[in-house]
TORPAKE-492347 format. One record per residue (C-alpha): residue number from 0; chain; x, y, z. Coordinates in steps of 0.1 Angstrom, whole numbers, plus 5000, padded with zeros to 4 digits. Layout:
! residues N
<atom seq="NUM" mol="A" xx="X" yy="Y" zz="Z"/>
...
This chain:
! residues 192
<atom seq="0" mol="A" xx="3397" yy="7277" zz="7166"/>
<atom seq="1" mol="A" xx="3430" yy="7274" zz="7185"/>
<atom seq="2" mol="A" xx="3438" yy="7289" zz="7220"/>
<atom seq="3" mol="A" xx="3471" yy="7297" zz="7210"/>
<atom seq="4" mol="A" xx="3483" yy="7329" zz="7196"/>
<atom seq="5" mol="A" xx="3519" yy="7333" zz="7174"/>
<atom seq="6" mol="A" xx="3535" yy="7367" zz="7174"/>
<atom seq="7" mol="A" xx="3565" yy="7369" zz="7151"/>
<atom seq="8" mol="A" xx="3588" yy="7397" zz="7162"/>
<atom seq="9" mol="A" xx="3623" yy="7408" zz="7155"/>
<atom seq="10" mol="A" xx="3651" yy="7387" zz="7171"/>
<atom seq="11" mol="A" xx="3668" yy="7417" zz="7192"/>
<atom seq="12" mol="A" xx="3699" yy="7389" zz="7201"/>
<atom seq="13" mol="A" xx="3703" yy="7371" zz="7170"/>
<atom seq="14" mol="A" xx="3732" yy="7343" zz="7168"/>
<atom seq="15" mol="A" xx="3762" yy="7352" zz="7148"/>
<atom seq="16" mol="A" xx="3762" yy="7329" zz="7119"/>
<atom seq="17" mol="A" xx="3800" yy="7332" zz="7116"/>
<atom seq="18" mol="A" xx="3805" yy="7321" zz="7149"/>
<atom seq="19" mol="A" xx="3777" yy="7297" zz="7154"/>
<atom seq="20" mol="A" xx="3768" yy="7280" zz="7120"/>
<atom seq="21" mol="A" xx="3786" yy="7252" zz="7102"/>
<atom seq="22" mol="A" xx="3801" yy="7273" zz="7074"/>
<atom seq="23" mol="A" xx="3819" yy="7259" zz="7042"/>
<atom seq="24" mol="A" xx="3837" yy="7291" zz="7034"/>
<atom seq="25" mol="A" xx="3860" yy="7316" zz="7056"/>
<atom seq="26" mol="A" xx="3847" yy="7349" zz="7055"/>
<atom seq="27" mol="A" xx="3877" yy="7375" zz="7055"/>
<atom seq="28" mol="A" xx="3866" yy="7412" zz="7060"/>
<atom seq="29" mol="A" xx="3885" yy="7440" zz="7071"/>
<atom seq="30" mol="A" xx="3872" yy="7453" zz="7095"/>
<atom seq="31" mol="A" xx="3871" yy="7419" zz="7109"/>
<atom seq="32" mol="A" xx="3837" yy="7421" zz="7128"/>
<atom seq="33" mol="A" xx="3817" yy="7418" zz="7095"/>
<atom seq="34" mol="A" xx="3831" yy="7382" zz="7091"/>
<atom seq="35" mol="A" xx="3851" yy="7355" zz="7105"/>
<atom seq="36" mol="A" xx="3879" yy="7362" zz="7132"/>
<atom seq="37" mol="A" xx="3915" yy="7367" zz="7117"/>
<atom seq="38" mol="A" xx="3945" yy="7381" zz="7119"/>
<atom seq="39" mol="A" xx="3953" yy="7386" zz="7080"/>
<atom seq="40" mol="A" xx="3967" yy="7418" zz="7063"/>
<atom seq="41" mol="A" xx="3952" yy="7430" zz="7034"/>
<atom seq="42" mol="A" xx="3981" yy="7418" zz="7017"/>
<atom seq="43" mol="A" xx="3978" yy="7385" zz="7029"/>
<atom seq="44" mol="A" xx="3939" yy="7384" zz="7022"/>
<atom seq="45" mol="A" xx="3948" yy="7394" zz="6985"/>
<atom seq="46" mol="A" xx="3971" yy="7367" zz="6985"/>
<atom seq="47" mol="A" xx="3941" yy="7343" zz="6987"/>
<atom seq="48" mol="A" xx="3923" yy="7354" zz="6956"/>
<atom seq="49" mol="A" xx="3952" yy="7346" zz="6934"/>
<atom seq="50" mol="A" xx="3961" yy="7313" zz="6951"/>
<atom seq="51" mol="A" xx="3949" yy="7288" zz="6922"/>
<atom seq="52" mol="A" xx="3936" yy="7264" zz="6950"/>
<atom seq="53" mol="A" xx="3912" yy="7285" zz="6965"/>
<atom seq="54" mol="A" xx="3875" yy="7292" zz="6954"/>
<atom seq="55" mol="A" xx="3865" yy="7327" zz="6963"/>
<atom seq="56" mol="A" xx="3837" yy="7356" zz="6958"/>
<atom seq="57" mol="A" xx="3842" yy="7391" zz="6965"/>
<atom seq="58" mol="A" xx="3825" yy="7409" zz="6993"/>
<atom seq="59" mol="A" xx="3813" yy="7443" zz="6991"/>
<atom seq="60" mol="A" xx="3796" yy="7468" zz="7016"/>
<atom seq="61" mol="A" xx="3772" yy="7495" zz="7012"/>
<atom seq="62" mol="A" xx="3772" yy="7518" zz="7042"/>
<atom seq="63" mol="A" xx="3747" yy="7547" zz="7045"/>
<atom seq="64" mol="A" xx="3717" yy="7547" zz="7073"/>
<atom seq="65" mol="A" xx="3727" yy="7511" zz="7077"/>
<atom seq="66" mol="A" xx="3749" yy="7486" zz="7063"/>
<atom seq="67" mol="A" xx="3742" yy="7455" zz="7038"/>
<atom seq="68" mol="A" xx="3773" yy="7432" zz="7021"/>
<atom seq="69" mol="A" xx="3767" yy="7414" zz="6988"/>
<atom seq="70" mol="A" xx="3790" yy="7393" zz="6966"/>
<atom seq="71" mol="A" xx="3782" yy="7421" zz="6938"/>
<atom seq="72" mol="A" xx="3793" yy="7455" zz="6940"/>
<atom seq="73" mol="A" xx="3768" yy="7485" zz="6948"/>
<atom seq="74" mol="A" xx="3759" yy="7511" zz="6924"/>
<atom seq="75" mol="A" xx="3769" yy="7539" zz="6947"/>
<atom seq="76" mol="A" xx="3807" yy="7546" zz="6946"/>
<atom seq="77" mol="A" xx="3805" yy="7569" zz="6976"/>
<atom seq="78" mol="A" xx="3788" yy="7549" zz="7002"/>
<atom seq="79" mol="A" xx="3803" yy="7515" zz="6991"/>
<atom seq="80" mol="A" xx="3834" yy="7495" zz="6989"/>
<atom seq="81" mol="A" xx="3852" yy="7462" zz="6988"/>
<atom seq="82" mol="A" xx="3851" yy="7447" zz="7022"/>
<atom seq="83" mol="A" xx="3867" yy="7415" zz="7018"/>
<atom seq="84" mol="A" xx="3860" yy="7384" zz="7004"/>
<atom seq="85" mol="A" xx="3847" yy="7346" zz="7010"/>
<atom seq="86" mol="A" xx="3866" yy="7314" zz="7002"/>
<atom seq="87" mol="A" xx="3873" yy="7277" zz="7005"/>
<atom seq="88" mol="A" xx="3901" yy="7258" zz="6994"/>
<atom seq="89" mol="A" xx="3900" yy="7231" zz="6968"/>
<atom seq="90" mol="A" xx="3911" yy="7205" zz="6993"/>
<atom seq="91" mol="A" xx="3884" yy="7213" zz="7016"/>
<atom seq="92" mol="A" xx="3859" yy="7208" zz="6989"/>
<atom seq="93" mol="A" xx="3874" yy="7176" zz="6980"/>
<atom seq="94" mol="A" xx="3868" yy="7164" zz="7017"/>
<atom seq="95" mol="A" xx="3835" yy="7180" zz="7019"/>
<atom seq="96" mol="A" xx="3823" yy="7161" zz="6986"/>
<atom seq="97" mol="A" xx="3847" yy="7131" zz="6993"/>
<atom seq="98" mol="A" xx="3862" yy="7131" zz="6956"/>
<atom seq="99" mol="A" xx="3895" yy="7132" zz="6943"/>
<atom seq="100" mol="A" xx="3885" yy="7156" zz="6913"/>
<atom seq="101" mol="A" xx="3867" yy="7185" zz="6915"/>
<atom seq="102" mol="A" xx="3841" yy="7187" zz="6888"/>
<atom seq="103" mol="A" xx="3823" yy="7220" zz="6875"/>
<atom seq="104" mol="A" xx="3790" yy="7211" zz="6892"/>
<atom seq="105" mol="A" xx="3809" yy="7209" zz="6926"/>
<atom seq="106" mol="A" xx="3826" yy="7242" zz="6921"/>
<atom seq="107" mol="A" xx="3793" yy="7258" zz="6910"/>
<atom seq="108" mol="A" xx="3775" yy="7243" zz="6944"/>
<atom seq="109" mol="A" xx="3805" yy="7257" zz="6962"/>
<atom seq="110" mol="A" xx="3799" yy="7289" zz="6946"/>
<atom seq="111" mol="A" xx="3762" yy="7287" zz="6957"/>
<atom seq="112" mol="A" xx="3772" yy="7280" zz="6992"/>
<atom seq="113" mol="A" xx="3794" yy="7308" zz="6997"/>
<atom seq="114" mol="A" xx="3766" yy="7331" zz="6984"/>
<atom seq="115" mol="A" xx="3742" yy="7318" zz="7006"/>
<atom seq="116" mol="A" xx="3767" yy="7321" zz="7033"/>
<atom seq="117" mol="A" xx="3771" yy="7360" zz="7025"/>
<atom seq="118" mol="A" xx="3735" yy="7363" zz="7023"/>
<atom seq="119" mol="A" xx="3730" yy="7348" zz="7057"/>
<atom seq="120" mol="A" xx="3755" yy="7372" zz="7072"/>
<atom seq="121" mol="A" xx="3739" yy="7401" zz="7054"/>
<atom seq="122" mol="A" xx="3704" yy="7394" zz="7073"/>
<atom seq="123" mol="A" xx="3722" yy="7394" zz="7107"/>
<atom seq="124" mol="A" xx="3741" yy="7426" zz="7097"/>
<atom seq="125" mol="A" xx="3709" yy="7445" zz="7088"/>
<atom seq="126" mol="A" xx="3691" yy="7430" zz="7115"/>
<atom seq="127" mol="A" xx="3668" yy="7411" zz="7092"/>
<atom seq="128" mol="A" xx="3663" yy="7385" zz="7122"/>
<atom seq="129" mol="A" xx="3631" yy="7369" zz="7134"/>
<atom seq="130" mol="A" xx="3616" yy="7349" zz="7164"/>
<atom seq="131" mol="A" xx="3581" yy="7336" zz="7173"/>
<atom seq="132" mol="A" xx="3566" yy="7333" zz="7208"/>
<atom seq="133" mol="A" xx="3536" yy="7313" zz="7211"/>
<atom seq="134" mol="A" xx="3511" yy="7322" zz="7238"/>
<atom seq="135" mol="A" xx="3482" yy="7307" zz="7253"/>
<atom seq="136" mol="A" xx="3446" yy="7319" zz="7260"/>
<atom seq="137" mol="A" xx="3457" yy="7335" zz="7290"/>
<atom seq="138" mol="A" xx="3487" yy="7352" zz="7276"/>
<atom seq="139" mol="A" xx="3514" yy="7329" zz="7289"/>
<atom seq="140" mol="A" xx="3544" yy="7319" zz="7266"/>
<atom seq="141" mol="A" xx="3543" yy="7283" zz="7260"/>
<atom seq="142" mol="A" xx="3570" yy="7281" zz="7234"/>
<atom seq="143" mol="A" xx="3594" yy="7304" zz="7215"/>
<atom seq="144" mol="A" xx="3622" yy="7302" zz="7189"/>
<atom seq="145" mol="A" xx="3646" yy="7325" zz="7173"/>
<atom seq="146" mol="A" xx="3676" yy="7327" zz="7151"/>
<atom seq="147" mol="A" xx="3654" yy="7331" zz="7120"/>
<atom seq="148" mol="A" xx="3679" yy="7349" zz="7096"/>
<atom seq="149" mol="A" xx="3662" yy="7368" zz="7067"/>
<atom seq="150" mol="A" xx="3628" yy="7348" zz="7063"/>
<atom seq="151" mol="A" xx="3602" yy="7359" zz="7082"/>
<atom seq="152" mol="A" xx="3579" yy="7334" zz="7063"/>
<atom seq="153" mol="A" xx="3598" yy="7306" zz="7073"/>
<atom seq="154" mol="A" xx="3596" yy="7317" zz="7108"/>
<atom seq="155" mol="A" xx="3560" yy="7319" zz="7106"/>
<atom seq="156" mol="A" xx="3554" yy="7286" zz="7091"/>
<atom seq="157" mol="A" xx="3576" yy="7270" zz="7117"/>
<atom seq="158" mol="A" xx="3553" yy="7288" zz="7143"/>
<atom seq="159" mol="A" xx="3523" yy="7272" zz="7128"/>
<atom seq="160" mol="A" xx="3538" yy="7239" zz="7126"/>
<atom seq="161" mol="A" xx="3544" yy="7242" zz="7164"/>
<atom seq="162" mol="A" xx="3509" yy="7251" zz="7170"/>
<atom seq="163" mol="A" xx="3494" yy="7223" zz="7151"/>
<atom seq="164" mol="A" xx="3515" yy="7199" zz="7171"/>
<atom seq="165" mol="A" xx="3508" yy="7217" zz="7206"/>
<atom seq="166" mol="A" xx="3467" yy="7215" zz="7193"/>
<atom seq="167" mol="A" xx="3475" yy="7177" zz="7186"/>
<atom seq="168" mol="A" xx="3495" yy="7171" zz="7219"/>
<atom seq="169" mol="A" xx="3466" yy="7188" zz="7237"/>
<atom seq="170" mol="A" xx="3438" yy="7168" zz="7220"/>
<atom seq="171" mol="A" xx="3459" yy="7137" zz="7227"/>
<atom seq="172" mol="A" xx="3463" yy="7146" zz="7263"/>
<atom seq="173" mol="A" xx="3426" yy="7149" zz="7267"/>
<atom seq="174" mol="A" xx="3416" yy="7118" zz="7250"/>
<atom seq="175" mol="A" xx="3440" yy="7099" zz="7275"/>
<atom seq="176" mol="A" xx="3420" yy="7117" zz="7303"/>
<atom seq="177" mol="A" xx="3387" yy="7106" zz="7289"/>
<atom seq="178" mol="A" xx="3398" yy="7072" zz="7289"/>
<atom seq="179" mol="A" xx="3409" yy="7071" zz="7325"/>
<atom seq="180" mol="A" xx="3377" yy="7084" zz="7335"/>
<atom seq="181" mol="A" xx="3358" yy="7061" zz="7318"/>
<atom seq="182" mol="A" xx="3381" yy="7031" zz="7328"/>
<atom seq="183" mol="A" xx="3385" yy="7042" zz="7365"/>
<atom seq="184" mol="A" xx="3359" yy="7067" zz="7370"/>
<atom seq="185" mol="A" xx="3385" yy="7090" zz="7379"/>
<atom seq="186" mol="A" xx="3378" yy="7128" zz="7376"/>
<atom seq="187" mol="A" xx="3387" yy="7147" zz="7346"/>
<atom seq="188" mol="A" xx="3414" yy="7173" zz="7358"/>
<atom seq="189" mol="A" xx="3404" yy="7209" zz="7345"/>
<atom seq="190" mol="A" xx="3428" yy="7224" zz="7322"/>
<atom seq="191" mol="A" xx="3435" yy="7258" zz="7315"/>
């Protein structure tokens, strides 16, 4: 039985993935606070869609007792609307994949990445953010980590991996102490 306890909690101060992640796409939303910072007008944002040098997906919002975004429209016409778009230029993709020509496979990957970025931002907007806290047997926090957007299971797995690491570290330290005692007749230190 482990002397460590894992607590999975809501991350009350998550990091905005549009400001702190390495994103492929640029998310243009009106109002701006849903996506990347920009000074584009609605007309300028519309120009991105018709430019053949861009690969893009639309972004929709549903706002009713909370907000959620998606690249597909919501069924409720009263509480949902088009919010903006996420795009990447073909030139950026060529640099990203270090190619001269963009294949359909690369374009499909770009669409999936853009979709994933919208899903990540949606988790952030909905507050679907988690952190873990690991406490020892005295209730003292020995490790914590946050920023798990939309995936409580992944947060729990990382916490379990950390506990396994802590248990193995404790075992190794204890073995070293026993060897030191045997070799040097040095008293063992009591551990909490």
